[in-house]
C-alpha positions in Angstrom: -0.1 0.1 0.0 1.5 3.3 -0.9 2.8 5.3 2.0 0.7 8.4 1.3 -2.4 6.4 1.4 -1.2 4.6 4.5 -1.1 7.8 6.2 -4.3 8.8 5.0 -6.2 6.2 6.8 -4.5 7.1 10.1 -7.4 7.8 12.4 -5.7 10.9 13.7 -5.6 12.1 10.0 -9.1 11.5 9.6 -10.1 13.5 12.7 -7.8 16.3 11.4 -9.5 16.3 8.4 -13.1 16.2 9.9 -12.2 19.2 12.0 -11.2 21.3 9.0 -14.5 20.2 7.2 -16.7 20.9 10.2 -15.1 24.3 10.6 -15.4 25.3 6.9 -19.0 24.3 7.1 -19.7 26.1 10.3 -18.2 29.4 9.0 -20.3 29.1 6.0 -23.7 27.7 7.1 -24.0 28.5 10.9 -24.9 32.0 11.8 -22.5 33.7 14.3 -20.0 31.0 14.3 -17.2 33.3 12.8 -17.6 36.2 14.8 -14.8 37.0 17.4 -17.1 36.6 20.5 -18.2 33.2 19.6 -14.7 32.0 18.6 -13.3 33.4 21.7 -16.3 31.7 23.7 -15.7 28.3 21.8 -11.9 28.5 22.8 -12.6 29.5 26.3 -14.8 26.8 26.9 -12.5 24.2 25.0 -9.5 25.0 26.9 -10.4 23.3 30.4 -10.7 20.0 28.0 -7.6 20.7 26.4 -5.5 21.5 29.4 -6.4 18.0 31.0 -6.1 16.3 27.6 -2.4 16.9 27.5 -1.3 14.7 30.6 -4.3 12.3 29.9 -2.9 11.6 26.5 0.5 10.6 28.0 -1.3 8.6 30.6 -3.7 6.7 28.2 -0.7 5.9 25.7 0.9 4.2 28.9 -2.1 2.0 29.3 -3.8 3.8 32.3 -6.6 6.4 32.5 -7.7 9.0 35.2 -11.4 9.3 35.7 -11.1 11.6 38.6 -9.9 14.7 36.8 -13.1 16.5 36.8 -13.6 15.8 40.6 -10.0 17.1 41.1 -10.7 20.0 39.3 -14.0 20.8 41.4 -12.0 20.1 44.6 -9.4 22.7 43.5 -11.9 25.2 42.7 -13.6 24.6 45.8 -10.5 25.2 47.8 -9.8 28.3 45.9 -13.6 29.5 46.9 -13.1 28.4 50.6 -9.7 29.9 51.2 -10.6 33.3 49.3 -13.4 33.6 51.8 -11.2 33.0 54.6 -9.0 36.1 53.5 -6.0 34.4 51.9 -4.2 36.1 49.3 -5.1 34.7 45.6 -1.4 34.4 45.2 -0.9 32.0 48.0 -4.1 30.2 47.2 -3.4 29.3 43.7 -0.3 27.3 44.4 -1.9 25.7 47.3 -4.4 24.4 44.8 -2.0 23.2 42.6 0.1 21.3 45.4 -3.5 19.8 46.3 -3.7 18.5 42.6 -0.2 17.1 42.8 -1.4 15.2 46.2 -4.6 13.8 44.5 -2.6 12.6 41.5 -0.1 11.1 43.9 -3.0 9.1 45.7 -4.2 7.7 42.5 -0.5 7.0 41.3 0.3 5.1 44.6 -2.8 3.1 44.5 -2.3 2.1 41.2 1.6 1.5 41.2 2.2 0.1 44.5 -0.9 -1.7 45.4 -1.5 -2.9 41.6 -5.0 -1.8 41.5 -6.5 -1.2 37.8 -6.6 2.7 37.3 -10.3 2.5 35.8 -11.5 1.2 39.4 -9.1 3.6 41.4 -10.0 6.8 39.8 -13.9 6.0 39.7 -13.5 5.4 43.6 -11.6 8.8 43.8 -13.9 10.5 41.3 -16.6 10.2 44.0 -14.1 10.7 46.9 -12.8 14.0 45.6 -16.1 15.4 44.8 -17.4 14.4 48.3 -14.6 16.5 49.9 -15.2 19.4 47.7 -18.6 19.6 49.0 -17.6 19.1 52.6 -15.1 22.2 51.8 -17.4 24.6 50.2 -20.8 23.4 50.9 -23.5 24.9 48.6 -21.7 28.1 48.9 -20.8 30.0 45.4 -17.8 32.3 45.4 -17.6 35.0 42.8 -15.8 38.0 44.1 -12.3 37.0 42.9 -9.7 39.9 41.8 -10.7 41.4 38.5 -7.1 41.1 37.0 -7.2 37.3 37.3 -10.6 37.1 36.2 -9.7 39.1 33.0 -7.0 36.9 32.4 -9.1 33.7 32.7 -11.9 35.1 30.6 -10.5 38.1 28.6 -9.2 38.3 25.3 -5.9 39.4 23.7 -6.6 42.9 22.3 -9.2 42.9 19.8 -8.6 39.4 18.8 -10.7 36.3 19.5 -7.8 34.7 21.2 -8.4 34.2 25.2 -5.4 35.8 27.3 -4.9 32.3 28.5 -4.2 30.8 25.1 -0.5 31.5 24.9 0.0 29.4 28.5 -1.9 26.5 26.9 0.4 26.7 23.7 3.4 26.5 26.1 2.0 23.5 27.8 1.2 22.0 24.3 4.8 22.4 23.3 6.0 20.8 26.5 3.7 17.8 26.1 4.5 17.2 22.5 8.3 17.4 23.0 7.9 15.2 26.1 5.9 12.4 24.3 7.5 12.6 20.8 11.3 13.7 21.3 12.3 12.4 24.6 13.2 8.9 26.1 10.7 9.4 28.5 8.1 9.5 25.6 9.2 6.6 23.9 9.1 4.5 27.3 5.3 5.4 27.6 4.8 3.8 24.0 6.8 0.7 25.3 4.9 0.5 28.5 1.5 0.6 26.7 2.5 -1.8 24.2 3.7 -4.3 26.9 4.5 -3.6 30.6 6.4 -6.6 31.2 8.4 -6.2 28.1 9.1 -2.7 29.3 10.2 -3.6 32.6 12.7 -6.2 31.3 13.9 -3.6 28.9 14.9 -1.7 32.1 12.0 1.0 32.2 11.0 1.8 35.6 7.4 1.5 35.0 6.0 2.1 38.3 7.8 5.4 38.8 6.9 6.4 35.2 3.3 5.8 35.9 3.3 7.6 39.3 4.8 10.6 37.4 2.1 10.6 35.0 -0.7 10.5 37.6 1.0 13.2 39.7 1.3 15.4 36.4 -2.6 14.8 35.7 -3.5 15.7 39.2 -1.3 19.2 38.7 -3.1 19.8 35.4 -6.6 19.0 36.7 -6.1 21.4 39.5 -4.7 24.1 37.3 -8.0 23.5 35.4 -10.0 23.8 38.4 -8.5 27.3 38.9 -9.1 28.3 35.5 -12.5 27.1 35.3 -13.4 29.1 38.7 -12.0 32.3 37.3 -13.1 31.9 33.9 -16.7 31.6 34.8 -16.4 33.8 37.9 -17.9 30.9 40.2 -16.2 28.6 42.6 -18.7 26.0 43.3 -18.1 22.2 44.6 -19.7 20.9 41.4 -17.6 22.7 39.0 -16.2 20.7 36.0 -18.8 17.8 36.6 -18.8 15.5 33.6 -15.7 17.0 32.4 -14.1 13.7 32.5 -16.3 12.2 29.9 -15.5 15.0 27.5 -11.6 14.7 28.1 -11.7 10.9 27.6 -14.1 11.3 24.6 -11.9 13.8 23.0 -8.4 11.8 23.8 -10.1 8.7 22.4 -11.5 10.5 19.3 -8.1 11.8 18.5 -6.8 8.3 17.9 -5.3 7.5 21.4 -5.5 3.7 22.0 -7.3 2.9 25.2 -5.1 -0.4 25.4 -2.1 1.9 25.2 1.0 2.1 23.0 -0.5 4.2 20.2 -1.5 8.0 19.7 -0.1 11.3 19.2 -0.3 14.7 20.8 -1.6 16.2 17.4 -4.5 13.5 17.2 -5.5 14.3 20.6 -5.6 18.0 20.0 -7.7 17.6 17.1 -10.0 15.4 18.8 -10.3 18.0 21.6 -11.3 20.7 19.2 -13.2 18.6 17.1 -15.4 18.0 20.2 -15.3 21.5 21.2 -16.2 22.9 17.8 -19.2 20.3 17.5 -20.6 21.3 20.9 -20.4 25.0 19.9 -22.1 24.6 16.8 -24.8 22.4 18.4 -25.4 25.3 20.9 -25.6 27.8 18.1 -28.3 25.6 16.4 -30.1 25.5 20.0 -29.5 21.9 20.4 -30.3 20.6 24.0 -27.8 20.0 26.5 -29.3 16.5 26.8 -28.9 15.8 23.1 -25.2 17.0 23.3 -24.4 14.7 25.9 -25.8 11.8 23.6 -23.6 13.0 20.8 -20.6 13.0 23.4 -21.4 9.2 24.2 -21.9 8.4 20.6 -18.6 10.1 19.6 -17.1 8.0 22.6 -18.0 4.8 21.2 -17.0 5.9 17.7 -13.6 6.9 19.1 -12.9 3.4 20.0 -14.1 1.5 17.2 -13.0 4.1 14.5 -9.2 3.7 15.0 -9.5 -0.1 15.2 -11.4 -0.3 12.0 -8.8 2.2 10.2 -5.9 0.0 11.3 -7.6 -3.2 10.0 -8.3 -1.4 6.6 -4.7 -0.3 6.6 -3.5 -4.1 7.4 -5.9 -5.5 4.7 -4.6 -3.3 2.1 -0.7 -4.2 2.7 0.7 -6.6 0.1 1.1 -10.0 1.2 
């Protein structure tokens, strides 16, 4: 099979093409999609998914998953609101929230790597636990009176453009994740672990330590997302980011990251994130109900698991014997 055609049937290439087609159709056919306010709204709403998708991509490539990310983000936002109400300076609160995220990721990582528990079961448990702690911390209160300069950074735009002020920070984190996964021995070790954990261990890769680092990084980014969420929407509540884990996992898998590990790219994950974000934005502009949008996300989650497998089978079937 010719190399260009082989590349064309790669799932991440398909998703990138779908993103381009959806964008072109939306600019041409959906009223209001192309104005600066809506594009800024789209990017601002997609950034929480994109931030968590970066470490989640690395984690899924290694063969694990963290379903507690939304609850960690909610807990981070709840602590932000509670400490702000207690009178602490926000410059002190934000590092504390990030350290809390590190602690949440460390708990997940230790349960998985030291006790040998499956990450799916562990993080379903901590999903409930962290959300419960968030409710204890903040109760039913809503905190909104954060410093204007922080609210403007999280929700404002760069000059007259549609780009959010926080977008350059995301680009830095994106570049860091891409370099780590695709241009370092650490990234290559993640593919090796995902392809075969025992073989990676025999090859000298420190599997448990590597996975622990990934869970800690995911907890850190989830807490950062929780802070961003509270400031972007000017609202710290215990139920912030509820259901975000579904969008993150759907976007990552939609981008061609194999749930079994060992396959995937940051570029594919990014395409999946923005395809999902653009689709949700278009559905909102077309007055599609929130329940229907959830159904679409669920369907995409199924497609994202089935699609890459079909694409690989097609590519294998077309190879010369």
